[in-house]
N, C-alpha and C positions, 0 to 999 in steps of 0.2 A: 785088886779086883776091879774089873771094868764095870761101870754102870751101863744101863741100857742106852743112854744118849751117846756115850763114848763108842759103844759097839756099832750103833747105827751110823755115826759119823765116819767111823773107820770103813764100814761097808760101802757107804755112799762115795767116799773119797776114792776107794779102789775101783768102784764101778765107773767113776768118771775117768780115771786113768786108763782103765781097760777099754772104754769106749774111744778115748783119744788115740790109744795105740792101734786099735782095730781100724779106726778111720785113717790113720797114717799109713798103715800097711796096705789097706784097700786102695788108697791113693797111689802108692808106689806101684802096686800090682796093676792098676788100671793104666798108669803111665807106661809101664813096660809093655803091656798088652798093645797099647796104641802105637808105640814105637815099632814093635815087631810087625804089627799089621801094616804100618806104613812102609816098612822095608820090604815086606812081602809084595805089596802092590807095586812098589818101585821096581823090584827085580822082575816081576811079571811083565811090566810095561817095557822095560829094556829088552826083555826076551822077545816081545812082539816085534821090536824093531828089526830083528833078524829077517822078518818077512820082506824087508826092503830088497833083499838079495834074490827074491823069487818073484817072477812075473805074476803068478796066480794069486799072490797075496799082496799085490801092490796097493789095492784099495785100503787094506788095513794100515799099511804104512802111511798112506796119504791122509787117512782119517786121524791118525795119531799126530802127524805133523800139524794138521789144522788145529787140533785140540791144544797142542803145545803153544802155538802162536796165539790163540785166544787167551790162554792162561797168562802168557807173558804180557799181552796187551792189558789184561785186567789188573795185573800187578803194577804196571806202569800207571794206571789210573789211580791206584792207591798212593803212589809216589807223587804224582802231579796234583791230584785233586784233594786227597785227604780222606774225608769221611764218606766213603762209599757205602758204609753200612746204612747211614741215613738215607742215601739215594735208593738203596734196595728196598727199604721200608716204604719210602715215598712212592715208589713204583708199585709196590704191593697194594697200598691203600688207594692208589689211583684206580687200580683194577676193581677194588671192592666197592668204592663209593661213586664211581663215574655215572652210574644210573640211578643213584639215590636222589629223592626229592628233598627239598629243604625240611619238610615235615618229618621225613624219615631220619634225616641227620639230627634234627632236634630231639627226636625220641631216643636215638642212640646216645646223644650227649647227656640227656637227662638220666638215662639208665647208668651211664658211667659215673656220673656225679653221685648217684645213689650208692655206688660201690666205692665211693671216696676217691674217684679218679677224675680230676678236673682237666678238661681240655680247653686250652686258651685259644679258641677260634674266634677271630675278629668278625667273621661272617660265616653263615652256614651255607656256603656254596660247597660243591664237592671239592673244588680246588683248595679253598681255605681250610676246610675240615681235614682234608688229606694231609696238608702240611702240618697242621696242629697235632694230629694223632701220631704222625710219623715222628715228630719232635718229642712227644711225650714218651713213646715207646723207646726211642733211641736214648733218651736221657736216663732211662731206667736200666740200661744195659752196661756191662763192663766187658767190652770185646777189644782185645789188643790187635792192632793191625800192623805191628812192626813187621818189616819184611823178614827179620830173623825168625819170627813166629810162623811165617809161611814156608820158608825153605832154608834160610841161612844157617839155622841151628845145626844142620847136618854137616856143614863144611868142616868144622873142627874135628869131626869124628872119622874123617877119612873115607866117608861113604856118601859124599855129597851127591853124586849122580843118582844113586839108588834112593837116597832120602828125598831129593827134589822130585824125582819121578813118582815116588810114592805119594807125595802131596798132590801132584798133578792128577794122578789116577783117582785119588779121593775126590778131587774137584770134579772130574769127569763123571764118576759114579753118582755123585750128588746131583749134578746138573741133569743127568739122565733120569733120575728118580723124579725130579721136579717136572721134567718134560712130560712124564706119564701122569703125575698127580695133578698138576695145575698148568696145562699147556699155555693158557693165555699169559700167565705170569712169566713163564719161561721165555716166551716170544718177546715180551716186553723187556726182560733183562738182556736177552740176546741182542736186541736192537741197540742196547747201550754198552755192549761188550762186558756185561757184568755176571752172566750166568755162571762163569767159572769161579766166582767168589761166593756162590750161594752156599757152599759147604760151611762157610763161617757162621751162617745164621740158621742152617738147617736144624740143629738141635732145638733151637727156640721155636721154630715152626712146628716141629714134630710134637713138642711138649704142649703147645697151644692148640694143636689141630688146625693150623692156619690154612692148610690147603682146602679145608671144608668150607671156607668162607665164600667160595665161588657159587655155592648153592644154599648158603645158610640164611636163616631168618635174621631179622634185626637183633633179636634177643641173643641168638647164637653168636652173632658178630660181636656183641658186647662181651660175651664170655671169652671169645678168642682174644680180644684186646686186653681184657683184664688179666688173662693168663700170661700174655706177653709182658705186661708191665709188672 
């Protein structure tokens, strides 16, 4: 005869197992969905290249060639420079803080400290605060920038071209959304040939509502930084 504690323990254990199984299945399901989506984008992009054989669609072909070149240059930056994620956050916060006064920056810093987020800024200039906040946000993230994570993982599957072009198309779509949502930040990334890597941090920006910072109050900016970290 089971007593109440044994029954409760049994149910709790099975609930935990069920939740873990559901999480694992959901993870696999999402991974498969992402791969299928990437392959679909890649196939579509390759199909668009057939426009190169027709004069009336030459502009489409030239646009894709330019996007491919900019994606390649962005990946080279990852190889040569390393932590481009930090660079993208630094550029973002430069846009956000460049018109802030020392008093406004002090207010933001104090509000962040109240939320248990400590920004190690040696001086409360926009430049110093930008570097400190970008470092704090970057330190809290776990983003892999191995080239295999960008494209190489497809090579062993015999579908390298489709997979790589799928990644490129995702980068293009992400950059296009940024151009619409936050034009100033897009232009700043474009100048550094980094806009094609925005897709790596777009989920973080969407979760934090980061594009709203261009017209946000100081308190709202504090909320955005907090959600990023």
